N, C-alpha and C positions, 0 to 999 in steps of 0.2 A: 409707389405703394405696393405694386406687384413684387418688386425685389425684396422688400422687407417681409412679406408673407412667405416668400420662398425661403429666406434665411431662417425664419421662425420654424419652418417645417423640417429643417435639416436635422436637429437633434432627434426628432421623432422618427425620421427615416433611418437614422443611424441605429437607433435602438431596435427598430423593426428588422434591419439587416442582420444584426447580431442574433436576435431571436430566431430568425429563419435559417441561419447558417449552422445551427446545431451545437452539439456539446463541445466540439473542439475549441470554438471561440470562448465559450463559458469557462472551459478548463484553463485557457490562456489567461483569462481575466482573474481567475482564482489562483493562478500559479500552481495548477495541479495537472496531472496526466495519468491516464490508464493505459496499460499495455498488457497484451496476452502473448505468452510464449508456449510453444508445444513441448519443449524439453528444457532441461537444465543447461544443456549446451547452448541453445538459442538464448536463454536468459543471460548466461555469462557473456555471450558475444554482443547482445543488444541492449543490455541494461547498465546504467552507470552506477548502480549501487551493487552491493554484494550481500548474499544470504548464504554464508558458508555452512549453516546448519541444515540446509535443504538436502534431503537424500538425493543421490545421483540419479535414481530412476524416476524422480518426480516428473509429472506431465501436467498438461492443462493448467499452466501457471498463469495466474492473474495478479497484476499489481495495480496499486493506486499510490501515487506519491506526490510530494511537493516538488515543483520544478526549481524552487529557490531555497531548498533546505534538505534536511535529512529524514523527515517524516515519511514513512511508507507503510503500507500493508501488503501482504502477499498471501495468496492461497494456492495450494498445489495438491494434486492428486497423487497418492502413493500409499502402498501397503507397508513401507519400510519404517521401522522405528527410528527415533532420533539417536544420534551417536552420543553415548554418555561421556565421551572424551570432549565433546563440544557443548553439551547441554545438561543441565541439572534441573530436577523437579523442585519447585519452590511454591510458596504461597504467593499468588499473584498480587502485585502492588500497582501495576500500571494498566492502561487501557489504550487501544488504538486511537489515533487522531481521526481517521477516516472510517466511514461505514458505507459499504456498498450493498447492493442486493445479494451479492454472493458472500458477504461477511457473516460468520456465525455470531452468536451472542458471546462476546468476549468477557462478560462478567461472571466468571467462574472462580472457584476457590483456589485451585491450583493451576499452575502453568509450568512451562519449561523455560528456563533462561539460557540463552545461547549468545554470549557476548552482548552486543547492543540490541539483540532481538529478544522479545518474549513470544513464545509459541504455544498454541493450544491445539489439541486434536480436533479434527472434524470427522464427519461420518466417512469420508473417503480420503483423508490425508491430514494436512496441517495448515494452520493459519497463523501468521506471525505479524508483529508490528515492531517498528523501531522509530524513534528511540524508546527505550524502556526507562524505568525508574533507576536512578543510580544505585539504590539499595539492592535492587534486583541484579543489576549488572555485577555488583560486587560478589554475588553468589555464584556467578558463572564460572565453569571450569576454564573458559578462555576469556581473555581480556578484550 
């Protein structure tokens, strides 16, 4: 009888261990991850996705992404405008898959399309998401 009671408690103990171990386990279960980078150079070296629209002087870069797909959001601090050779202003048609406490309200009328990314301004830089709507991507100056 004691053995069966112990076995019955195992699922409860496993859930408690997951709850106590923090966000990393929950991120693994949801197939998501968050990363912070100080500079674009660190982002380029340490991130498996690319954000070619991001100004070279961007700092305080935060990401949230799918670990098993292409969905991602990115926020960066910079005073630099987006390169018109890479991005075009459009009527926004898509929205980000993720929302974080550092995400701005993405439901604005206009945005910038930069290849696979849609980007909007923030108070201190830029916020972008990928993938975007195919109709948005078609308006981008880069494929």
